[in-house]
MMTF fields as JSON, N, C-alpha, C and O atoms, coordinates in Angstrom:
{
  "mmtfVersion": "1.0.0",
  "mmtfProducer": "UNKNOWN",
  "numBonds": 511,
  "numAtoms": 512,
  "numGroups": 128,
  "numChains": 1,
  "numModels": 1,
  "chainsPerModel": [1],
  "groupsPerChain": [128],
  "chainIdList": ["A"],
  "bondAtomList": [4, 2, 8, 6, 12, 10, 16, 14, 20, 18, 24, 22, 28, 26, 32, 30, 36, 34, 40, 38, 44, 42, 48, 46, 52, 50, 56, 54, 60, 58, 64, 62, 68, 66, 72, 70, 76, 74, 80, 78, 84, 82, 88, 86, 92, 90, 96, 94, 100, 98, 104, 102, 108, 106, 112, 110, 116, 114, 120, 118, 124, 122, 128, 126, 132, 130, 136, 134, 140, 138, 144, 142, 148, 146, 152, 150, 156, 154, 160, 158, 164, 162, 168, 166, 172, 170, 176, 174, 180, 178, 184, 182, 188, 186, 192, 190, 196, 194, 200, 198, 204, 202, 208, 206, 212, 210, 216, 214, 220, 218, 224, 222, 228, 226, 232, 230, 236, 234, 240, 238, 244, 242, 248, 246, 252, 250, 256, 254, 260, 258, 264, 262, 268, 266, 272, 270, 276, 274, 280, 278, 284, 282, 288, 286, 292, 290, 296, 294, 300, 298, 304, 302, 308, 306, 312, 310, 316, 314, 320, 318, 324, 322, 328, 326, 332, 330, 336, 334, 340, 338, 344, 342, 348, 346, 352, 350, 356, 354, 360, 358, 364, 362, 368, 366, 372, 370, 376, 374, 380, 378, 384, 382, 388, 386, 392, 390, 396, 394, 400, 398, 404, 402, 408, 406, 412, 410, 416, 414, 420, 418, 424, 422, 428, 426, 432, 430, 436, 434, 440, 438, 444, 442, 448, 446, 452, 450, 456, 454, 460, 458, 464, 462, 468, 466, 472, 470, 476, 474, 480, 478, 484, 482, 488, 486, 492, 490, 496, 494, 500, 498, 504, 502, 508, 506],
  "bondOrderList": [1, 1, 1, 1, 1, 1, 1, 1, 1, 1, 1, 1, 1, 1, 1, 1, 1, 1, 1, 1, 1, 1, 1, 1, 1, 1, 1, 1, 1, 1, 1, 1, 1, 1, 1, 1, 1, 1, 1, 1, 1, 1, 1, 1, 1, 1, 1, 1, 1, 1, 1, 1, 1, 1, 1, 1, 1, 1, 1, 1, 1, 1, 1, 1, 1, 1, 1, 1, 1, 1, 1, 1, 1, 1, 1, 1, 1, 1, 1, 1, 1, 1, 1, 1, 1, 1, 1, 1, 1, 1, 1, 1, 1, 1, 1, 1, 1, 1, 1, 1, 1, 1, 1, 1, 1, 1, 1, 1, 1, 1, 1, 1, 1, 1, 1, 1, 1, 1, 1, 1, 1, 1, 1, 1, 1, 1, 1],
  "groupList": [{"groupName": "MET", "atomNameList": ["N", "CA", "C", "O"], "elementList": ["N", "C", "C", "O"], "formalChargeList": [0, 0, 0, 0], "bondAtomList": [1, 0, 2, 1, 3, 2], "bondOrderList": [1, 1, 2], "singleLetterCode": "M", "chemCompType": "L-PEPTIDE LINKING"}, {"groupName": "SER", "atomNameList": ["N", "CA", "C", "O"], "elementList": ["N", "C", "C", "O"], "formalChargeList": [0, 0, 0, 0], "bondAtomList": [1, 0, 2, 1, 3, 2], "bondOrderList": [1, 1, 2], "singleLetterCode": "S", "chemCompType": "L-PEPTIDE LINKING"}, {"groupName": "PRO", "atomNameList": ["N", "CA", "C", "O"], "elementList": ["N", "C", "C", "O"], "formalChargeList": [0, 0, 0, 0], "bondAtomList": [1, 0, 2, 1, 3, 2], "bondOrderList": [1, 1, 2], "singleLetterCode": "P", "chemCompType": "L-PEPTIDE LINKING"}, {"groupName": "HIS", "atomNameList": ["N", "CA", "C", "O"], "elementList": ["N", "C", "C", "O"], "formalChargeList": [0, 0, 0, 0], "bondAtomList": [1, 0, 2, 1, 3, 2], "bondOrderList": [1, 1, 2], "singleLetterCode": "H", "chemCompType": "L-PEPTIDE LINKING"}, {"groupName": "ASP", "atomNameList": ["N", "CA", "C", "O"], "elementList": ["N", "C", "C", "O"], "formalChargeList": [0, 0, 0, 0], "bondAtomList": [1, 0, 2, 1, 3, 2], "bondOrderList": [1, 1, 2], "singleLetterCode": "D", "chemCompType": "L-PEPTIDE LINKING"}, {"groupName": "THR", "atomNameList": ["N", "CA", "C", "O"], "elementList": ["N", "C", "C", "O"], "formalChargeList": [0, 0, 0, 0], "bondAtomList": [1, 0, 2, 1, 3, 2], "bondOrderList": [1, 1, 2], "singleLetterCode": "T", "chemCompType": "L-PEPTIDE LINKING"}, {"groupName": "ALA", "atomNameList": ["N", "CA", "C", "O"], "elementList": ["N", "C", "C", "O"], "formalChargeList": [0, 0, 0, 0], "bondAtomList": [1, 0, 2, 1, 3, 2], "bondOrderList": [1, 1, 2], "singleLetterCode": "A", "chemCompType": "L-PEPTIDE LINKING"}, {"groupName": "CYS", "atomNameList": ["N", "CA", "C", "O"], "elementList": ["N", "C", "C", "O"], "formalChargeList": [0, 0, 0, 0], "bondAtomList": [1, 0, 2, 1, 3, 2], "bondOrderList": [1, 1, 2], "singleLetterCode": "C", "chemCompType": "L-PEPTIDE LINKING"}, {"groupName": "GLY", "atomNameList": ["N", "CA", "C", "O"], "elementList": ["N", "C", "C", "O"], "formalChargeList": [0, 0, 0, 0], "bondAtomList": [1, 0, 2, 1, 3, 2], "bondOrderList": [1, 1, 2], "singleLetterCode": "G", "chemCompType": "PEPTIDE LINKING"}, {"groupName": "ASN", "atomNameList": ["N", "CA", "C", "O"], "elementList": ["N", "C", "C", "O"], "formalChargeList": [0, 0, 0, 0], "bondAtomList": [1, 0, 2, 1, 3, 2], "bondOrderList": [1, 1, 2], "singleLetterCode": "N", "chemCompType": "L-PEPTIDE LINKING"}, {"groupName": "LYS", "atomNameList": ["N", "CA", "C", "O"], "elementList": ["N", "C", "C", "O"], "formalChargeList": [0, 0, 0, 0], "bondAtomList": [1, 0, 2, 1, 3, 2], "bondOrderList": [1, 1, 2], "singleLetterCode": "K", "chemCompType": "L-PEPTIDE LINKING"}, {"groupName": "LEU", "atomNameList": ["N", "CA", "C", "O"], "elementList": ["N", "C", "C", "O"], "formalChargeList": [0, 0, 0, 0], "bondAtomList": [1, 0, 2, 1, 3, 2], "bondOrderList": [1, 1, 2], "singleLetterCode": "L", "chemCompType": "L-PEPTIDE LINKING"}, {"groupName": "ILE", "atomNameList": ["N", "CA", "C", "O"], "elementList": ["N", "C", "C", "O"], "formalChargeList": [0, 0, 0, 0], "bondAtomList": [1, 0, 2, 1, 3, 2], "bondOrderList": [1, 1, 2], "singleLetterCode": "I", "chemCompType": "L-PEPTIDE LINKING"}, {"groupName": "PHE", "atomNameList": ["N", "CA", "C", "O"], "elementList": ["N", "C", "C", "O"], "formalChargeList": [0, 0, 0, 0], "bondAtomList": [1, 0, 2, 1, 3, 2], "bondOrderList": [1, 1, 2], "singleLetterCode": "F", "chemCompType": "L-PEPTIDE LINKING"}, {"groupName": "VAL", "atomNameList": ["N", "CA", "C", "O"], "elementList": ["N", "C", "C", "O"], "formalChargeList": [0, 0, 0, 0], "bondAtomList": [1, 0, 2, 1, 3, 2], "bondOrderList": [1, 1, 2], "singleLetterCode": "V", "chemCompType": "L-PEPTIDE LINKING"}, {"groupName": "ARG", "atomNameList": ["N", "CA", "C", "O"], "elementList": ["N", "C", "C", "O"], "formalChargeList": [0, 0, 0, 0], "bondAtomList": [1, 0, 2, 1, 3, 2], "bondOrderList": [1, 1, 2], "singleLetterCode": "R", "chemCompType": "L-PEPTIDE LINKING"}, {"groupName": "GLU", "atomNameList": ["N", "CA", "C", "O"], "elementList": ["N", "C", "C", "O"], "formalChargeList": [0, 0, 0, 0], "bondAtomList": [1, 0, 2, 1, 3, 2], "bondOrderList": [1, 1, 2], "singleLetterCode": "E", "chemCompType": "L-PEPTIDE LINKING"}, {"groupName": "GLN", "atomNameList": ["N", "CA", "C", "O"], "elementList": ["N", "C", "C", "O"], "formalChargeList": [0, 0, 0, 0], "bondAtomList": [1, 0, 2, 1, 3, 2], "bondOrderList": [1, 1, 2], "singleLetterCode": "Q", "chemCompType": "L-PEPTIDE LINKING"}, {"groupName": "TYR", "atomNameList": ["N", "CA", "C", "O"], "elementList": ["N", "C", "C", "O"], "formalChargeList": [0, 0, 0, 0], "bondAtomList": [1, 0, 2, 1, 3, 2], "bondOrderList": [1, 1, 2], "singleLetterCode": "Y", "chemCompType": "L-PEPTIDE LINKING"}],
  "groupTypeList": [0, 1, 2, 1, 3, 4, 1, 5, 6, 7, 1, 8, 1, 9, 10, 11, 12, 13, 6, 7, 1, 8, 6, 6, 4, 14, 8, 6, 11, 6, 4, 10, 6, 6, 15, 16, 11, 1, 17, 16, 8, 13, 8, 15, 0, 13, 7, 1, 6, 8, 11, 8, 8, 9, 14, 10, 2, 12, 11, 10, 5, 5, 17, 16, 6, 16, 5, 12, 14, 6, 11, 4, 8, 7, 2, 11, 4, 7, 14, 10, 9, 1, 11, 4, 1, 11, 1, 12, 6, 9, 18, 11, 3, 0, 15, 6, 5, 4, 11, 8, 11, 4, 10, 8, 1, 1, 16, 12, 5, 2, 4, 9, 14, 9, 5, 12, 10, 4, 10, 14, 10, 16, 12, 0, 10, 11, 3, 13],
  "groupIdList": [1, 2, 3, 4, 5, 6, 7, 8, 9, 10, 11, 12, 13, 14, 15, 16, 17, 18, 19, 20, 21, 22, 23, 24, 25, 26, 27, 28, 29, 30, 31, 32, 33, 34, 35, 36, 37, 38, 39, 40, 41, 42, 43, 44, 45, 46, 47, 48, 49, 50, 51, 52, 53, 54, 55, 56, 57, 58, 59, 60, 61, 62, 63, 64, 65, 66, 67, 68, 69, 70, 71, 72, 73, 74, 75, 76, 77, 78, 79, 80, 81, 82, 83, 84, 85, 86, 87, 88, 89, 90, 91, 92, 93, 94, 95, 96, 97, 98, 99, 100, 101, 102, 103, 104, 105, 106, 107, 108, 109, 110, 111, 112, 113, 114, 115, 116, 117, 118, 119, 120, 121, 122, 123, 124, 125, 126, 127, 128],
  "secStructList": [7, 7, 7, 7, 7, 7, 2, 2, 2, 2, 7, 1, 7, 1, 3, 3, 3, 3, 3, 7, 7, 7, 1, 1, 2, 2, 2, 2, 2, 2, 2, 2, 2, 2, 2, 2, 2, 2, 2, 6, 6, 1, 7, 3, 3, 3, 7, 2, 2, 2, 2, 2, 2, 6, 7, 2, 2, 2, 2, 2, 2, 2, 2, 2, 7, 1, 3, 3, 3, 3, 3, 3, 1, 1, 6, 6, 7, 2, 2, 2, 2, 2, 2, 2, 2, 6, 6, 7, 7, 7, 3, 3, 3, 3, 3, 4, 4, 4, 4, 6, 7, 7, 6, 6, 1, 7, 7, 7, 7, 2, 2, 2, 2, 2, 2, 2, 2, 2, 2, 2, 2, 2, 2, 2, 2, 2, 2, 7],
  "xCoordList": [0.694, -0.173, 0.96, 1.998, 0.725, 1.777, 0.89, -0.323, 1.898, 1.498, 0.393, 0.384, -0.373, -1.429, -0.737, 0.398, -1.32, -1.079, -1.699, -2.884, -1.425, -2.125, -2.055, -1.113, -3.104, -3.13, -2.717, -1.944, -3.319, -3.146, -1.287, -1.007, -0.546, 0.992, 1.425, 2.383, 0.364, 0.817, 0.366, 0.789, -0.709, -1.652, -1.33, -0.549, -1.645, -1.392, -0.526, -0.827, 0.454, 1.131, 1.092, 0.955, 1.191, 1.422, 2.703, 2.939, 3.722, 4.786, 6.107, 6.474, 6.497, 7.421, 8.536, 8.764, 9.561, 11.16, 11.726, 11.784, 12.196, 12.71, 14.592, 15.227, 14.989, 16.418, 17.27, 16.8, 18.433, 19.513, 19.55, 19.474, 19.683, 19.921, 21.07, 21.171, 21.824, 23.01, 24.174, 24.103, 25.276, 26.155, 27.138, 27.725, 27.187, 28.291, 27.944, 26.837, 28.965, 28.672, 27.489, 26.566, 27.766, 26.904, 25.457, 24.496, 25.282, 23.949, 23.101, 21.884, 24.051, 23.5, 23.101, 21.913, 24.141, 23.62, 22.5, 21.696, 22.298, 20.836, 19.464, 18.47, 19.978, 18.927, 18.317, 17.134, 19.525, 19.667, 18.743, 17.661, 19.242, 18.529, 16.861, 16.036, 16.49, 15.019, 14.488, 13.403, 15.085, 14.24, 14.173, 13.145, 14.912, 14.877, 13.715, 12.711, 13.917, 13.152, 11.73, 10.952, 11.379, 9.955, 9.588, 8.518, 10.418, 10.05, 9.827, 9.057, 10.23, 10.127, 9.123, 8.903, 8.382, 6.954, 7.382, 6.415, 8.33, 9.142, 8.281, 8.016, 7.973, 7.336, 7.338, 7.509, 7.084, 6.943, 7.95, 7.815, 8.984, 9.958, 9.017, 8.06, 9.442, 8.996, 9.857, 11.021, 9.515, 10.207, 10.896, 10.353, 12.106, 12.993, 12.657, 11.871, 13.224, 13.083, 11.74, 11.763, 10.429, 9.501, 9.201, 8.508, 10.129, 10.119, 10.614, 9.903, 11.904, 12.424, 12.014, 12.359, 11.003, 10.726, 9.255, 8.609, 8.78, 7.59, 6.426, 5.612, 6.193, 5.527, 4.246, 4.291, 2.979, 2.121, 1.542, 1.325, 1.104, 0.691, 1.748, 1.392, 2.976, 3.928, 4.01, 4.102, 3.998, 3.991, 2.984, 3.187, 1.433, 0.398, 0.278, -0.295, 1.126, 1.012, 2.138, 2.078, 3.103, 4.123, 3.663, 3.943, 3.174, 2.463, 1.508, 1.422, 0.638, -0.454, -0.007, -0.721, 1.43, 2.35, 2.068, 1.734, 2.195, 2.288, 3.484, 3.783, 4.328, 5.895, 6.59, 6.277, 7.66, 9.06, 10.066, 10.457, 10.616, 12.139, 13.085, 12.873, 13.855, 15.023, 16.244, 16.888, 16.523, 18.09, 18.866, 18.57, 19.779, 20.808, 22.27, 22.542, 23.291, 23.988, 25.229, 26.061, 25.517, 26.677, 26.128, 24.899, 26.734, 26.496, 26.04, 25.678, 25.998, 25.3, 23.695, 22.948, 23.209, 21.618, 20.582, 19.848, 20.557, 20.11, 18.573, 17.648, 18.333, 16.936, 16.188, 15.057, 17.118, 17.107, 16.305, 15.125, 17.581, 17.114, 15.743, 15.07, 15.546, 14.051, 13.331, 12.478, 13.161, 11.681, 11.987, 10.976, 13.097, 13.196, 12.66, 12.039, 12.954, 12.857, 11.215, 10.621, 10.566, 9.133, 8.492, 7.279, 8.959, 8.719, 7.85, 6.718, 8.282, 7.86, 8.927, 10.007, 8.502, 9.26, 9.276, 10.07, 8.317, 7.636, 8.567, 7.962, 9.905, 10.592, 11.837, 12.412, 12.151, 13.216, 14.441, 14.323, 15.452, 16.835, 18.018, 18.191, 18.519, 19.661, 20.744, 20.388, 21.685, 23.097, 23.85, 24.273, 24.181, 25.046, 26.49, 26.989, 27.047, 28.414, 28.466, 29.545, 27.339, 27.321, 27.491, 27.798, 27.251, 27.344, 28.57, 28.67, 29.688, 30.938, 31.141, 31.898, 30.366, 30.183, 30.764, 30.156, 32.257, 32.758, 32.642, 32.875, 32.229, 31.894, 33.151, 34.235, 32.879, 33.844, 34.889, 36.031, 34.507, 35.45, 34.474, 34.941, 33.055, 32.201, 31.557, 30.629, 31.751, 31.37, 29.947, 29.392, 29.278, 27.849, 27.745, 27.772, 27.655, 27.706, 26.499, 26.076, 25.91, 24.701, 25.138, 24.327, 26.52, 26.93, 26.567, 26.065, 26.93, 26.572, 25.448, 25.122, 24.6, 22.977, 22.307, 21.284, 23.115, 22.174, 22.426, 21.516, 24.025, 23.894, 23.398, 23.422, 22.858, 21.7, 20.259, 19.656, 19.893, 18.672, 18.52, 17.508, 19.28, 19.597, 19.133, 18.247, 20.074, 19.633, 18.204, 17.45, 17.983, 16.563, 15.666, 14.729, 15.701, 14.909, 14.921, 13.899, 16.022, 16.136, 15.463, 14.947, 15.569, 15.446, 13.725, 13.056, 13.009, 11.247, 11.114, 10.44, 11.804, 11.499, 11.331, 10.161, 12.144, 12.382, 11.094, 10.338, 10.952, 9.985, 8.378, 7.659, 7.839, 6.733, 6.476, 5.462],
  "yCoordList": [-1.047, 0.022, 1.024, 0.807, 2.109, 3.216, 4.299, 4.218, 5.46, 6.109, 7.4, 7.764, 7.86, 8.81, 9.867, 9.965, 10.863, 12.014, 13.021, 12.877, 14.246, 15.336, 16.493, 17.271, 16.425, 17.628, 18.882, 19.619, 19.132, 20.728, 20.79, 21.988, 20.314, 20.276, 21.043, 21.813, 20.643, 21.215, 22.39, 22.974, 22.816, 24.196, 25.388, 25.313, 26.419, 27.661, 28.734, 29.034, 29.254, 30.488, 30.381, 29.228, 31.476, 31.264, 31.816, 32.319, 31.769, 32.366, 31.041, 31.011, 30.158, 29.157, 29.644, 30.458, 29.215, 28.938, 27.614, 26.991, 27.011, 25.956, 26.404, 27.32, 25.362, 25.697, 24.457, 23.365, 24.598, 23.443, 23.139, 24.022, 21.694, 21.483, 20.592, 19.756, 20.676, 19.658, 19.623, 20.436, 18.67, 18.363, 19.775, 20.252, 20.31, 21.341, 22.722, 23.259, 23.167, 24.346, 25.447, 25.878, 25.752, 26.957, 26.158, 26.872, 25.042, 24.378, 24.341, 24.49, 24.107, 24.747, 25.722, 25.963, 26.751, 28.236, 28.428, 28.95, 27.881, 28.155, 27.631, 28.233, 26.297, 26.098, 26.757, 27.046, 26.978, 28.091, 29.201, 29.348, 30.171, 31.338, 30.89, 31.492, 30.314, 29.581, 29.376, 29.816, 28.837, 28.487, 30.019, 30.28, 30.724, 32.006, 32.976, 33.471, 33.11, 33.733, 33.573, 34.517, 31.992, 31.345, 31.996, 32.597, 31.917, 32.259, 33.827, 34.199, 34.419, 35.818, 36.253, 37.464, 35.488, 35.591, 36.041, 36.69, 36.025, 36.271, 35.089, 35.268, 34.097, 33.064, 31.934, 31.996, 30.588, 29.33, 28.22, 27.754, 27.793, 27.041, 25.681, 25.218, 25.274, 23.943, 23.029, 23.388, 21.692, 20.413, 20.173, 19.592, 20.761, 20.424, 18.887, 18.632, 18.009, 16.781, 16.017, 14.897, 16.852, 16.672, 16.579, 15.835, 17.796, 17.96, 16.836, 16.191, 16.412, 15.466, 14.045, 13.142, 14.046, 12.512, 12.458, 11.412, 13.771, 13.605, 13.469, 12.634, 14.054, 14.138, 14.678, 15.88, 13.952, 15.217, 16.074, 17.048, 16.193, 17.226, 18.253, 19.166, 18.085, 19.083, 19.768, 20.991, 19.172, 19.693, 20.213, 21.144, 19.805, 20.477, 22.081, 23.063, 21.885, 23.375, 24.362, 25.587, 23.516, 24.321, 24.898, 26.009, 24.251, 24.711, 25.851, 26.719, 25.9, 26.838, 28.105, 29.095, 28.158, 29.325, 30.32, 30.212, 31.439, 32.715, 33.339, 34.034, 32.977, 33.263, 32.124, 31.375, 32.017, 30.694, 31.412, 32.296, 30.822, 31.267, 30.314, 29.68, 30.05, 28.862, 29.359, 30.32, 28.499, 29.056, 27.832, 26.709, 28.132, 27.141, 27.418, 28.59, 26.39, 26.766, 26.833, 27.692, 25.792, 26.232, 26.132, 26.133, 26.054, 26.287, 24.912, 24.888, 23.516, 22.141, 22.865, 22.269, 23.879, 24.383, 23.167, 22.941, 22.412, 21.221, 21.735, 20.941, 22.903, 23.261, 23.786, 23.478, 24.636, 25.363, 24.135, 24.149, 22.914, 22.038, 21.018, 20.517, 20.871, 20.446, 21.114, 20.51, 22.328, 22.957, 23.209, 23.541, 23.183, 23.023, 21.694, 21.587, 20.912, 19.349, 19.081, 18.22, 20.124, 20.017, 20.707, 20.67, 21.475, 22.851, 23.663, 23.878, 24.25, 24.911, 26.143, 26.095, 27.204, 28.466, 29.692, 30.596, 29.686, 31.319, 31.466, 31.749, 31.359, 31.407, 32.274, 32.527, 32.616, 33.558, 32.731, 31.847, 32.856, 31.813, 32.777, 33.974, 32.219, 33.084, 31.629, 30.601, 31.963, 31.033, 31.579, 32.717, 30.831, 31.417, 31.751, 32.855, 31.06, 31.107, 32.565, 33.154, 33.228, 34.036, 35.23, 36.21, 35.205, 36.235, 36.148, 36.602, 35.375, 35.378, 34.798, 35.159, 33.757, 32.391, 31.248, 30.81, 30.806, 29.748, 28.462, 28.234, 27.659, 25.987, 25.356, 25.301, 24.855, 24.435, 25.488, 25.148, 26.382, 27.093, 28.809, 29.911, 28.282, 29.206, 28.95, 28.159, 29.448, 28.96, 29.16, 30.005, 28.438, 28.568, 29.775, 29.386, 30.87, 32.184, 33.184, 33.477, 33.747, 34.785, 35.564, 35.78, 35.933, 37.1, 36.497, 37.068, 35.286, 34.838, 34.393, 34.393, 33.92, 33.503, 34.959, 35.085, 36.054, 37.141, 37.56, 37.808, 37.665, 37.774, 37.198, 37.735, 35.983, 35.242, 35.995, 36.417, 36.08, 36.612, 37.862, 38.047, 38.851, 40.126, 40.26, 40.96, 39.284, 39.093, 38.695, 39.352, 37.758, 37.032, 38.118, 38.094, 39.264, 40.264, 41.229, 41.915, 41.61, 42.584, 41.801, 42.46, 40.637, 40.25, 40.32, 41.172, 39.411, 39.927, 41.231, 41.497, 42.136, 43.738, 43.767, 43.688, 43.855, 44.158, 43.594, 44.25, 42.178, 41.656, 41.52, 40.935, 42.087, 41.971, 43.137, 43.256],
  "zCoordList": [0.093, -0.217, -0.166, 0.461, -0.837, -0.82, 0.113, 0.303, 0.713, 1.769, 1.096, -0.08, 2.064, 1.283, 1.08, 1.546, 0.332, 0.177, 0.467, 0.166, 1.028, 2.038, 0.726, 0.57, -0.045, -1.174, -0.748, -1.36, 0.453, 1.076, 1.107, 1.059, 1.142, 0.93, -0.157, -0.23, -1.216, -2.383, -2.857, -3.854, -1.953, -2.393, -1.895, -0.947, -2.191, -1.71, -2.487, -3.642, -1.901, -2.878, -4.187, -4.597, -5.221, -6.626, -6.878, -7.977, -5.801, -6.169, -5.315, -4.14, -6.431, -5.982, -6.102, -6.996, -5.146, -5.101, -5.177, -4.118, -6.334, -6.301, -6.161, -6.684, -5.285, -5.208, -5.256, -4.935, -5.624, -5.86, -4.244, -3.39, -3.97, -2.878, -2.875, -1.977, -3.662, -4.295, -3.172, -2.25, -3.23, -1.912, -2.024, -1.053, -3.346, -2.846, -2.259, -2.305, -1.752, -1.06, -1.574, -0.883, -2.889, -3.683, -3.489, -3.204, -3.594, -3.688, -2.317, -2.205, -1.301, 0.396, 0.368, 0.582, 0.042, -0.352, -0.513, 0.26, -1.889, -2.719, -1.561, -1.155, -1.317, -0.514, 0.612, 0.796, 1.471, 2.658, 2.253, 2.821, 1.053, 0.752, 0.288, 0.975, -0.345, -0.459, 0.703, 1.082, 1.184, 2.874, 3.59, 4.215, 3.538, 4.606, 3.493, 4.006, 2.377, 1.2, 1.679, 1.821, 1.975, 2.057, 3.279, 3.369, 4.242, 5.577, 5.746, 6.632, 5.235, 4.758, 3.997, 4.02, 3.25, 2.621, 1.171, 0.773, 0.189, -0.916, -1.844, -3.032, -1.228, -2.107, -1.235, -0.018, -2.104, -1.065, -1.577, -2.708, -0.708, -1.376, -1.915, -1.294, -2.968, -3.529, -3.848, -4.027, -3.991, -3.898, -5.555, -6.495, -5.526, -6.862, -7.251, -8.163, -6.593, -6.424, -6.893, -7.403, -6.629, -7.306, -8.843, -9.537, -9.106, -10.713, -11.249, -12.02, -10.938, -11.444, -11.462, -12.224, -10.209, -10.006, -10.777, -10.837, -11.389, -11.925, -11.151, -11.545, -10.22, -8.939, -9.594, -9.857, -9.945, -10.327, -9.731, -10.452, -8.513, -7.591, -8.152, -8.897, -7.793, -7.797, -9.058, -8.962, -10.481, -11.421, -11.875, -12.655, -11.559, -11.414, -10.82, -11.292, -9.503, -8.881, -9.708, -9.82, -10.21, -10.817, -12.278, -12.729, -12.676, -14.161, -13.971, -14.84, -12.656, -12.115, -11.847, -12.01, -11.339, -10.472, -11.24, -12.42, -10.569, -11.366, -11.592, -12.562, -10.385, -10.333, -9.936, -9.01, -10.766, -10.664, -10.646, -11.407, -9.388, -9.452, -9.244, -8.21, -9.725, -9.884, -9.403, -9.824, -8.353, -7.719, -7.947, -7.539, -8.567, -8.839, -8.296, -8.037, -8.088, -7.086, -7.923, -7.628, -9.225, -10.339, -11.714, -11.79, -12.694, -13.769, -14.295, -15.471, -13.439, -14.047, -14.164, -14.94, -13.584, -13.779, -13.734, -14.697, -12.598, -12.476, -12.056, -12.227, -11.573, -11.189, -12.612, -12.988, -13.261, -14.485, -15.564, -15.912, -16.01, -16.751, -16.551, -17.452, -14.971, -14.815, -15.202, -15.853, -15.149, -15.45, -16.75, -17.369, -17.498, -19.137, -19.772, -20.829, -19.085, -19.347, -19.293, -19.943, -18.263, -18.678, -19.203, -18.994, -19.956, -20.935, -20.14, -20.573, -18.808, -17.991, -18.034, -17.446, -18.774, -19.184, -18.705, -18.961, -17.963, -17.005, -15.867, -14.833, -15.723, -14.266, -14.281, -15.34, -13.401, -13.012, -12.76, -11.912, -13.283, -13.103, -12.39, -12.616, -11.786, -10.778, -10.108, -9.532, -10.37, -10.039, -9.257, -9.463, -8.145, -6.659, -7.671, -7.451, -8.533, -9.132, -9.786, -9.716, -10.448, -10.758, -10.288, -10.967, -8.78, -7.799, -6.938, -5.798, -7.767, -7.099, -5.979, -5.078, -6.031, -4.898, -5.918, -6.895, -5.42, -6.128, -5.39, -4.203, -6.344, -5.872, -5.265, -5.845, -3.963, -3.503, -2.689, -2.377, -2.49, -1.802, -1.076, -0.791, -1.014, -0.403, 0.696, 0.529, 2.107, 3.305, 3.435, 2.732, 4.299, 4.428, 5.413, 6.581, 5.302, 6.029, 5.864, 4.745, 7.143, 6.833, 5.397, 4.497, 5.345, 4.165, 2.754, 1.786, 2.895, 1.381, 1.079, -0.108, 2.034, 2.041, 1.637, 0.963, 2.2, 1.908, 0.549, -0.242, 0.186, -1.26, -2.278, -3.386, -2.056, -2.936, -2.833, -3.82, -1.765, -1.271, -1.712, -2.388, -1.518, -2.39, -3.752, -4.241, -4.334, -5.71, -6.065, -6.783, -5.584, -5.807, -5.663, -6.461, -4.697, -4.389, -5.176, -5.183, -6.075, -6.757, -8.255, -9.158, -8.268, -9.979, -9.52, -10.105, -8.463, -8.087, -8.589, -9.584, -7.858, -8.031, -9.368, -9.741, -10.177, -11.533, -12.215, -12.931, -11.858, -12.808, -12.493, -13.303, -11.273, -10.623, -9.994, -9.306]
}
């Protein structure tokens, strides 16, 4: 028997934030920034793994989103590629390494997290 699915977990805000949560430091920074932006009300962090896993309720909510922010850690662009593979094109993309954060040598500090958050806020302000 499969576990039950709580559909309320996939409803809500029309502004979604997807983040890299990879093993690299820049992925951890993107993830932490997304969590803080979500807590601060700039959108709702949503499940990037659900995109790759083709989880239907996550795909439906994503396709219906008013705003999508894709935060990648590095040029591999896992979040961007996941959205592109699903033909979801209405998103804003930002990469931590484009902000001077180097993969493999960027500590998980409040300053580095704020660098990402500030850029996301700037991008959102420009587009919405």
